[in-house]
N, C-alpha and C positions, 0 to 999 in steps of 0.2 A: 504494500500500500504506500502511496506517496502522500506525504503530509506536509503542511507548511512548516518551515523552520521556526523554532521558538523565538528567534531574534526578530522576525518580521512583525511589523505592526499590523494588526488586523484591519486597520483603516486604510492601510496602504496596499495590502496584498489580500486578494480574495481568490482562493484556489479550491476547487472541489476536490475532495479525496477520491481518487480514481484507481481502480484495480485493473491493471493490464498485465498480461503474461508476456507482452513484448515491450520493447523500448518505446518510450513516449517522449515527445518534446512538447514545449509549451510556447504559445504565441502570446507575448506580452503586449496586450492592446486593450483599449477600452472601447474599440469599435467592433461591434458584433458582426457588422456587414463584412469587414475585412476577414474576421475569423471564419465566417461561413464560407467565404470564397476559398480560403486556405484549406479548410476541412474537406471541401469537395475535391480539391486537387490532391491532397495527401491520401485520401481514400483510394484513389486510383493506384497509388504507390504502396498501399498497405502500411502507411505510417500513421501511428496514433498521435493525436494532437489534442491538447487541452488549452482552454483560454485562461490566461492569467491576467487579472486586473491588478496592475502595479504601477505606482508612480515612477516615471522615468525622467531623467534629466535631458531636456531638449535644449541643446546649445544653439547659438546663432552661428551658422557657417554656410558658405557657398557650396560645400561638399556634402552630398547626400550620404556618402560612405562615412564621413566623419561623424555626422549626426547620428546615424544608425549605430555605429560602433560605440559611441559614448552612451547612448541610450541602453544598449543591451548589456554593457558592463555594469551600469548603474542598477538595472533591473536584476541582474544576476547577484549583485551584492545583497539584495534583499531576501532572495529565496534559495539561491544555490541549486537551481534546477537548470537542465539544458533548455536554452531559450532561443527564440528568434524574435527580432524586432524589425518592423518595416518602416521606412520613411520614403515619401514620394514627393515629386516635384513636377510642376506644370510649367513648361518653357514655351512662351509665345513669341514667335519671331518679331511681329510688329511692335511688341512691347519690350524689345531687346532682352528677351529671356524672362521677363517678369511673368508670374510671381516666383518662378524657379523653386528653390528649396523652401521658400517661405509660403508655399501654397496653403498650408493649414491656417496660418495666420491671416492670409489674404481672404480666405473663405470666411473666417470668423468675423472679420472686420467689414468687408465690402460684399462678400458673397457672390453668387452668380450674377445678380442684377448689376452690382457695381462693376464687375469685370466686363460684362457686356456693354456697359456705359463707356468704359475706356476704349472699347473696340468699335464704337459708333463711327460710321462712315469710313471704316478701314476695310479695304478690299482684300488684302492678304490676311488670311485667317489661319495660316500654318502654325502648328503647335506640336510639341512632343511631350508625352507623359512618361516620366521615368520613375522607377521603383528600385529600392535597394533593400534586400533582406540581409540582416546581420545575424549570424549564429554564434552562440558562445556557450561553452560547457566547461566543466572543471578540468578536463584533460587538455584543453587548448591553452596556448600561451597568449593568443590574441584572437579577437573575433574574425570570422571569415565572412566575406560579403559576396552577394550574388545580385547581379543587376539585370533589369529588364526594361524595355522601352517600347512604346508604340507611337508611330507617326500618325497625325490626324489633323483636324482643324477645329476651330472654335465656331460653333453655330451662331446664327444671328438672334436666336431666342432659345429659351429653355424648352427642352423636349423630353417628356417623360412618357413611359409606357402606361398602359391601363393598370398595371400592377403597382405603379408608383414606386418602382424599385430604384436603386441608385442612391448615391450619397455624394456629398462634396460637389466637385465640378462635373460629375457624371452627366448631368442634364445638358451641358453645353459643349461636351467633347465628343466628336465623332471620329472614330478610327478611319484611316484612309481606305481600308479594304471592306468597309461596311457602309450601308446607308442609314444605319441607326446610331444614335448616341448610346453611351454606356447605360444611361438610365432607361432607354427603350428596350434594352436587351434583358433576357432572363439571365440568371447567374451563370448557367451553363454556356450561354452564348458569349457573355462577357469574358469568361475564362478562356475562350478561344482567341481573343484579341488583346487582352489587357496587359499592361506593363507589369502589374503585380503578379499575374498568373505566370508570366515568363520568368520572373525572378524566383517565384515559388517552385516552378518546375526545375529550374537549374539547381536550386538547393536540394529538392527531393532526390534528383538523380545523383548528386554528390553524396548525400546522406546514406542512400542505399549501398553505395560502393564502400563507404567507410564504417558502416555499423554492422 
């Protein structure tokens, strides 16, 4: 049985006790949508994953890798469990890469409406969504990072499917190889295109070879 370490503050770490006969990793995130996307991908690879709600240190940096590495080390310090942490950035050509690695902050402050306002009367809508998964466990000297990205464009309005799925900038980002925004897709569809899915797949393939 896996249990919380006694040093962890219950207000900082919430982890279900889970009984697995195989190795399990934990996804340190407060975003259940991200966790569900990861769980679907890991299920294909027969990797057991649990969601770990833990406060992480989010530094200000232009590097997604540096942000993810710092976050996973801080999360590991609280629970001493094998962990992954994900950080993502949205890089818009017309805005010289903004919001980049500050995408989460931009979403909290101006949201989709604010970003579309910045893009008013802008013809070039090209953008790239990038994701970095950082993995850390007790046997590692340093975190290992896995990157994924998808090329696409910023739509001219928010577009959601009937299921109201998607989160963050999903309603305004359309992958180049699809006619739908991420928010118009089912989770299974999104995992065929998304930056996060690509990074998770890279990690899963590495994990199976090393465990």
